N, C-alpha and C positions, 0 to 999 in steps of 0.2 A: 504494500500500500504506500503510495507516494504522498508527500505533503501537499496541501492545497496551495494554489497560487497566491501570492501576496495580495492581489486584488480581491480575493475571496475572504480575506481575514477581517474586512470591515474597517481597515485603517485609512482608506482613501475617502475623499469627499467630505472631510470635516470642514465645518464653516462656523463663523460667528456672525450673528446678525445684530446690528446696532441701529437703534432709532435715532436719526439725525435730522433735526429740523423738519419733522413731519413725514419723513421718508425712511423706510427700513432698508438699510444697506447690508448686503451679505458679503462677507469677506472670506476668502478661501485660505486654507493653511498655506504658509510660505514653503518654498522649496527647501531641501535639506541644507544647501549651502548657506542661505540666510538664517535658517533655524539654528544651525550649529554656531554661526557667528554670534547670534543673539544670546545663546546659552553661554558662550565663552565670555561675552561682554558682561553678562550678569554676574559671572563668577570672578572675573578679573578686573572689571571696571573699564575695559577698553575693547574696542572692536578689532577684529582680526583683519588687517588689510590684505593679507594673503588670500583669505577666503572671499573678500568682497571686491577687490579690484580697485580701479582708480576713483571714479566719482562716487564715493561710498554713500554719502548722505542721501543724495537724490535717488540713487539706485535702491537703497534700503526702503525709503518711503514709497517708491513706485511698486516695489515687490510687496510690501506690507499692505498697501491700499489697493493694489491691483487695478482693475478697470475704473475704480472710483477716484483714483489719484487726482486727476485734473479737476474734476467736479468739486471735490472737497477742498483742494488747495485754493480754488477760486471763491468758494462759498463761505468757508469758515475763517474766523480770525485766527491768529497764530496760537493763542491759548487753547482754543477749541480743537484746532488741528493737532496740536501736540497731545491733547487729552485722548483723542481718538487713537493716535499712534501709540501712546503709552498703554492703553487698554489692549491693543492688538499685540504689542510686544509681550505684555503680561500673559495673554492667552497662549502665545507660542511657547513661552518659557514655563509657565506654571499651570496652565489649564483654564478651562472655561469658568469654573466657580470663582476663582480669584479675579479673573478679568471682569466678571460681572460685578464683583464687589468694588473694584477700582472704578468701574463705569459710574456707579451710583455715588461715588465719593466716600465710600466706607474706607476706614483705615484698614489696609490689608493686614496689618499686624494684630488686629483685634479678632477675637473668635467670632465666627458667623453666628447669627441668631439661630437658636434651636440647638446649638452645640452644647458641650458640657459646661462651658462657662456661662455666667449670666450675660444676657444680651447687653452689649455696650461695654462690658468690662474687658480690659485688656487681656489678651491671651497670656497665660502665665507660662513661663519657661522654667524648667527645672533648674534650680540653683544648686550647684555642687560646691561643697566646701571641703577642702582637704586639710588635714593636719598631719604634721610629720612628727614622728617620735624619734629622737636621736638615741641610738644605741651605742654602747662602747664608751670610751672616755671622752670627757668634754673637749671641745675645740680649743686649741692653743690660742692665747691672746697675744702672742708675740713675747717680747721681753718686758712686759709691764711688771712693775713691782707693786706689791701691796703696801699700803701705808699703815 
């Protein structure tokens, strides 16, 4: 028995739909080259120029926004445009749930409503505290003399 083709696994055709100024825009998942560059940028804080090529910024936005690039670039102010782009990048890197929270202005660091934390309370991260116990003889303090 052979493995099913990649197309049969349901990984293709993913999209995110965003309501923008009365119209619903559907955005397709980006190609692997941009997806990998975005993941790397999220973890290192900088884009990989080897993956993206020369005119990085324009190419990133064009791939991210797809067929809606020109329409949104002309229709939105810069803050709105960047919000849409941020939501799409979040979707590529972290998934639809977090992207939807970013879209609505929710702090992505907070627990989602209905989760284990109370709504609106910051998500708690485990705090680890370590103590060390010295074994053996005390550390030498050099040539200090006691008075």
